[in-house]
Structures are given as C-alpha cells and as structure tokens.
matplotlib code that plots the C-alpha trace (Angstrom):
import matplotlib.pyplot as plt

x = [9.0, 9.2, 11.4, 11.8, 12.3, 15.3, 13.1, 10.2, 12.5, 14.0, 10.4, 9.5, 12.7, 11.5, 7.9, 9.1, 9.8, 6.8, 7.8, 8.1, 4.6, 3.0, 4.5, 3.0, -0.4, -0.1, 0.9, -2.0, -4.4, -2.7, 0.4, 2.1, 4.9, 8.0, 7.0, 3.5, 4.9, 7.7, 5.3, 3.0, 5.9, 7.8, 4.7, 3.8, 7.3, 9.3, 12.1, 14.1, 13.4, 16.6, 15.5, 12.1, 14.1, 16.2, 12.9, 11.5, 14.9, 14.5, 11.0, 12.0, 15.1, 13.2, 10.5, 7.7, 7.4, 8.2, 9.0, 8.6, 9.7, 7.1, 9.0, 10.7, 8.5, 9.1, 5.9, 5.9, 3.3, 3.0, 4.0, 1.7, 3.8, 6.0, 2.8, 1.2, 4.2, 4.2, 0.5, 0.8, 3.4, 1.3, -1.6, -0.3, -0.5, -3.9, -5.7, -4.0, -5.5, -8.8, -9.7, -8.9, -10.8, -13.8, -13.6, -13.4, -16.5, -18.3, -17.4, -18.5, -21.8, -22.2, -21.6, -23.9, -26.7, -26.2, -26.1, -29.4, -31.0, -30.0, -31.4, -34.7, -35.0, -34.1, -36.7, -39.6, -39.4]
y = [-9.7, -6.0, -4.1, -0.7, 2.5, 1.4, -1.5, 1.0, 3.3, 0.5, -0.7, 2.8, 2.6, -0.7, 0.5, 3.9, 2.3, 2.2, -1.0, -2.8, -1.4, -2.5, -6.0, -6.2, -5.0, -8.0, -10.4, -9.2, -10.9, -14.3, -16.2, -15.7, -17.0, -14.9, -15.0, -13.6, -10.8, -10.1, -10.0, -7.3, -5.2, -5.3, -4.1, -1.3, -0.1, -1.1, -2.6, -5.6, -9.1, -8.9, -5.7, -7.3, -10.2, -7.5, -6.0, -9.4, -10.2, -6.9, -7.7, -11.2, -10.2, -7.5, -9.9, -8.3, -11.4, -15.1, -17.5, -21.3, -23.6, -25.8, -27.8, -25.3, -22.4, -19.9, -18.8, -15.4, -14.3, -11.3, -11.7, -9.7, -9.2, -6.3, -4.6, -5.0, -3.4, -0.5, -0.1, -0.2, 2.5, 4.7, 4.2, 6.9, 9.5, 8.5, 11.0, 13.8, 13.0, 11.6, 14.9, 16.8, 14.3, 14.7, 18.4, 18.2, 15.9, 18.5, 21.3, 19.3, 18.5, 22.1, 23.1, 20.7, 21.9, 25.5, 24.6, 22.7, 25.6, 28.1, 25.9, 25.4, 29.2, 30.0, 27.5, 29.2, 32.3]
z = [16.6, 17.2, 15.0, 16.9, 15.3, 13.1, 11.7, 11.0, 9.2, 7.2, 6.5, 5.0, 2.9, 1.5, 1.0, -0.3, -3.8, -6.1, -7.7, -4.4, -3.3, -6.6, -6.1, -2.6, -4.0, -6.6, -3.8, -1.6, -4.1, -3.3, -3.9, -7.3, -9.3, -9.9, -13.6, -13.1, -10.9, -13.2, -16.3, -14.6, -13.2, -16.6, -18.4, -16.1, -15.1, -18.2, -16.1, -16.8, -15.2, -13.3, -11.8, -10.9, -9.2, -7.3, -5.8, -5.0, -3.1, -1.1, -0.2, 0.8, 2.8, 4.6, 5.7, 3.6, 1.3, 1.4, -1.3, -1.7, -4.4, -6.1, -8.8, -10.8, -10.0, -7.1, -5.5, -3.6, -0.9, 1.4, 4.9, 7.1, 10.3, 9.0, 7.6, 11.0, 12.6, 10.3, 10.8, 14.6, 14.4, 12.1, 14.5, 16.9, 14.1, 12.8, 15.0, 13.2, 9.8, 11.0, 12.8, 9.5, 7.5, 9.8, 9.5, 5.8, 5.8, 7.9, 5.5, 2.6, 4.1, 5.0, 1.4, -0.1, 2.5, 1.7, -2.2, -1.7, 0.2, -2.5, -5.2, -3.3, -2.7, -6.3, -7.5, -5.7, -7.8]

ax = plt.figure().add_subplot(projection="3d")
ax.plot(x, y, z, "-o")
ax.set_aspect("equal")
plt.show()
C-alpha cells in the first residue's frame, strides 16, 4: 500500500520522535508486552506510563506497530511495510551520502598509508 509523499512526510513525523524510535528499536527484537515496553521507556526517558501508551497508540495508528491481545496482556510488534516504504523513498538519496562515505574511506586509507610510510622512514634512522 503506497503512501505517497504525504504518507512519507507523516512517517517522518512519527519517526522524528526519539521515544517512538526507541520503542521501534525495542519491538525490532521481537514482540513485547506494553508493560515491558513501558518499563524500558519510563526508565530511559523518565516519562509516565500514560505518555508511553500515547506513543504506542501513535505507532499503532500510523501502521508502524501492531497490537494483539493475549489474555489480559497487549503484545506489540513492528510492522515492516511502513519502514519499507520509508526505506524505498530514502533509496533515491543514498547515492549522495554513499559517494561521500566512499570518498571519506579513501581519504582515511590515504592518511593511514602516509602515516605508515612516515613511521617506516623515521624508523630507518
């Protein structure tokens, strides 16, 4: 289900929040209860349980997370499709930073090589 540019902008709004990004990181390791997520987020960010619940709701309503009931527990999981759409949108820009990273790697290798040559020549004294 393609989201188009409006959906991508909304996705960045959702992912722009550090609490929601951290929740997704936690869920990326596997399905977790709301209590497990809440305990980690509350300890790391110092926010209330209702605030964590609000972030989980935003992730659920935006399609980034799903929830299922298991008895009295609510289990959350990452939904990959919105992340794939963001990745596909970002793909057209990867060339910009990959070229720069390749250039940086070349410069770092050149610096190491020059340092090694200086050390070899200074060690011959």
